[in-house]
C-alpha positions as CSV (number, residue, x, y, z in Angstrom):
1,X,70.4,28.0,57.3
2,X,67.4,27.7,54.9
3,X,65.1,30.6,54.3
4,X,62.1,30.9,56.5
5,X,60.1,32.1,53.5
6,X,59.3,31.2,49.9
7,X,59.6,34.1,47.4
8,X,57.3,34.3,44.4
9,X,57.3,37.0,41.7
10,X,54.6,39.1,43.3
11,X,54.4,38.0,46.9
12,X,56.3,36.3,49.7
13,X,55.1,33.4,51.9
14,X,56.6,33.4,55.4
15,X,56.3,29.9,56.7
16,X,58.4,29.4,59.8
17,X,55.4,29.0,62.1
18,X,53.4,26.7,59.9
19,X,53.5,22.9,60.1
20,X,53.0,22.5,56.3
21,X,55.4,24.4,54.1
22,X,55.1,25.6,50.5
23,X,55.4,22.5,48.3
24,X,55.4,21.8,44.6
25,X,52.1,20.1,44.4
26,X,50.3,22.9,46.3
27,X,51.8,25.4,43.8
28,X,50.6,23.3,40.9
29,X,47.1,23.3,42.5
30,X,47.1,27.1,43.2
31,X,48.1,27.8,39.6
32,X,45.7,25.3,38.1
33,X,42.3,26.3,39.6
34,X,40.2,28.5,37.3
35,X,39.4,31.7,39.1
36,X,39.7,34.4,36.5
37,X,35.9,35.0,36.4
38,X,35.2,34.3,40.1
39,X,33.7,37.0,42.3
40,X,33.8,35.1,45.6
41,X,36.4,32.5,46.5
42,X,36.8,30.4,49.7
43,X,40.0,28.7,50.8
44,X,39.4,26.0,53.4
45,X,42.4,25.3,55.6
46,X,44.5,28.2,54.5
47,X,47.8,27.2,56.2
48,X,50.4,29.8,55.2
49,X,47.8,31.5,52.9
50,X,49.6,30.2,49.8
51,X,46.5,29.2,47.8
52,X,44.6,32.4,48.6
53,X,47.6,34.5,47.5
54,X,48.0,32.5,44.3
55,X,44.4,32.9,43.3
56,X,44.3,36.5,44.4
57,X,47.1,37.2,41.8
58,X,45.0,35.8,39.0
59,X,41.5,37.2,39.9
60,X,39.7,40.2,41.2
61,X,37.6,38.2,43.6
62,X,37.0,38.7,47.3
63,X,38.7,35.8,49.0
64,X,37.7,34.3,52.4
65,X,40.2,31.9,54.1
66,X,39.4,29.6,57.0
67,X,42.2,28.4,59.3
68,X,41.9,26.7,62.7
69,X,45.5,26.6,63.9
70,X,46.5,29.6,66.0
71,X,50.1,29.9,64.7
72,X,49.1,29.4,61.1
73,X,46.4,32.0,61.6
74,X,49.0,34.6,62.7
75,X,51.3,33.8,59.8
76,X,48.5,33.8,57.2
77,X,47.3,37.2,58.4
78,X,50.9,38.6,58.1
79,X,51.3,37.1,54.6
80,X,48.0,38.6,53.5
81,X,48.8,42.0,55.0
82,X,52.2,42.1,53.2
83,X,50.7,41.2,49.8
84,X,49.4,43.5,47.0
85,X,45.9,42.1,47.6
86,X,45.4,42.7,51.3
87,X,42.1,44.5,50.7
88,X,40.6,41.4,49.1
89,X,41.8,38.8,51.5
90,X,39.9,38.0,54.7
91,X,41.1,35.5,57.2
92,X,38.5,33.8,59.4
93,X,40.4,32.3,62.4
94,X,38.0,29.4,63.2
95,X,37.0,26.0,62.1
96,X,35.0,25.3,59.0
97,X,32.1,24.1,61.2
98,X,32.1,27.5,63.1
99,X,32.4,29.4,59.8
100,X,29.5,27.5,58.4
101,X,27.3,28.4,61.4
102,X,27.2,32.0,60.3
103,X,25.4,33.6,57.3
104,X,27.6,33.3,54.2
105,X,27.5,34.3,50.6
106,X,27.5,31.8,47.7
107,X,31.0,31.1,46.4
108,X,32.0,30.7,42.8
109,X,35.1,28.7,43.8
110,X,35.8,26.7,46.9
111,X,39.2,25.2,47.1
112,X,41.0,23.1,49.7
113,X,44.2,21.2,50.2
114,X,42.6,19.4,53.2
115,X,44.0,17.0,55.8
116,X,44.1,13.9,53.8
117,X,45.7,10.8,55.2
118,X,42.8,8.7,56.3
119,X,44.6,5.7,57.6
120,X,48.3,6.2,57.6
121,X,50.4,6.4,60.8
122,X,50.4,9.8,62.5
123,X,53.4,11.9,63.2
124,X,54.3,12.8,66.8
125,X,54.1,16.4,65.7
126,X,50.6,17.5,66.7
127,X,50.5,20.5,64.4
128,X,51.6,18.4,61.4
129,X,48.9,15.8,62.3
130,X,46.2,18.4,62.2
131,X,47.5,19.7,58.9
132,X,47.9,16.2,57.2
133,X,45.4,13.9,58.8
134,X,41.6,14.0,58.8
135,X,40.2,14.7,62.2
136,X,39.7,18.4,62.8
137,X,38.4,18.8,59.2
138,X,36.4,15.9,57.7
139,X,35.6,15.4,54.0
140,X,32.0,15.3,55.0
141,X,32.3,18.8,56.4
142,X,33.7,20.1,53.2
143,X,30.9,18.5,51.1
144,X,28.2,19.7,53.4
145,X,29.5,23.3,53.2
146,X,29.8,23.1,49.4
147,X,26.2,21.8,49.2
148,X,25.0,24.9,51.0
149,X,27.4,27.6,49.8
150,X,28.7,26.8,46.4
151,X,26.9,28.8,43.7
152,X,24.8,27.0,41.1
153,X,27.6,27.2,38.5
154,X,30.4,27.1,41.0
155,X,33.3,24.7,41.3
156,X,34.8,22.8,44.2
157,X,38.5,22.0,43.9
158,X,40.4,19.5,46.0
159,X,44.1,18.4,46.1
160,X,44.4,14.9,47.4
161,X,46.5,11.7,47.2
162,X,45.2,9.0,44.9
163,X,43.4,6.8,47.4
164,X,41.8,9.7,49.3
165,X,40.7,11.2,46.0
166,X,38.9,8.1,45.1
167,X,37.2,8.0,48.5
168,X,36.2,11.7,48.2
169,X,34.7,11.2,44.8
170,X,32.4,8.5,46.2
171,X,31.3,10.7,49.0
172,X,30.8,13.7,46.7
173,X,28.5,11.7,44.3
174,X,26.3,10.7,47.2
175,X,26.1,14.5,48.0
176,X,25.1,15.4,44.5
177,X,28.5,16.9,43.6
178,X,30.0,15.3,40.5
179,X,33.6,15.0,39.4
180,X,34.1,17.0,36.2
181,X,37.8,16.9,35.8
182,X,40.8,15.2,37.4
183,X,44.4,16.2,36.9
184,X,46.7,13.4,38.0
185,X,50.0,14.9,39.1
186,X,53.2,12.8,38.6
187,X,56.7,13.5,40.0
188,X,58.2,12.9,36.6
189,X,57.6,11.0,33.3
190,X,57.5,7.4,34.3
191,X,57.3,8.3,38.0
192,X,54.7,8.0,40.7
193,X,51.3,9.7,40.7
194,X,51.5,11.7,44.0
195,X,48.3,13.9,43.9
196,X,45.0,14.3,42.1
197,X,43.5,17.7,41.5
198,X,39.7,17.2,41.4
199,X,37.1,19.6,40.1
200,X,33.5,19.1,41.2
201,X,30.2,20.8,40.2
202,X,26.5,20.2,40.6
203,X,26.2,19.0,37.0
204,X,26.5,15.3,36.3
205,X,29.0,14.5,33.6
206,X,31.7,12.0,32.5
207,X,34.9,13.3,34.2
208,X,37.8,14.4,32.0
209,X,41.0,12.7,33.1
210,X,44.4,14.3,32.4
211,X,48.0,13.6,33.3
212,X,50.5,16.3,34.5
213,X,54.2,15.7,34.9
214,X,56.4,18.0,37.0
215,X,59.7,16.8,35.6
216,X,61.1,15.0,32.5
217,X,62.4,11.4,32.6
218,X,65.8,12.6,33.8
219,X,64.0,13.6,37.1
220,X,65.8,17.0,37.0
221,X,64.4,19.0,34.0
222,X,61.0,20.7,34.6
223,X,58.5,19.9,31.9
224,X,57.2,22.6,29.6
225,X,53.7,22.1,31.1
226,X,55.1,22.8,34.6
227,X,57.1,25.8,33.6
228,X,54.2,27.2,31.6
229,X,51.8,26.8,34.5
230,X,54.1,28.3,37.1
231,X,55.6,31.0,35.0
232,X,53.5,33.7,36.6
233,X,54.7,32.7,40.0
234,X,58.2,31.2,40.2
235,X,61.3,33.5,40.1
236,X,63.2,30.8,38.2
237,X,61.0,30.9,35.1
């Protein structure tokens, strides 16, 4: 029987009650976002709490996490409470729309691995649908919140598949948020691009495009870039 948790070097993520489990691209995302200087961070769609925990490890920021699913809320809260950073992690068990309706501080970093499949067929699993398909949380909601609550020099980070990333970039530009950097994540050298990690700010600029490979051409060996990025987190490295 597989473990119901994912063990990292400094924390554990229990995930048996969450539709979306810990996955490699989310770990790359959590390790990649620049949070070392941030004072306030918001995690939209916290799920298991993975991203909040990863950025808590690398920062001294106060972190707010928004999650709408009741089972995920309970699991996130338990993961937060069991971590070394429980005093800096605050779960808000509500939708982003409800969260936005209350007075909020400006955030230095807003990050989200949002529901992303805009047009693909939906799973019969309702919880997984909510986690993976736009519906409860729309790209427009994220952008509107960022317009209002991202600090002047702040950064918005998104993890999305390629087609959805292109669509989000168009929406963001219309909302005066501009793509600064895009990390294209590949399964292996010569393999398929599975995700884009996008960085947005209020400052217009030509985006910097980078490639990131998880494994070498043999599809087994992790790349030096991957092991270097995840060294602070993975027990195996």
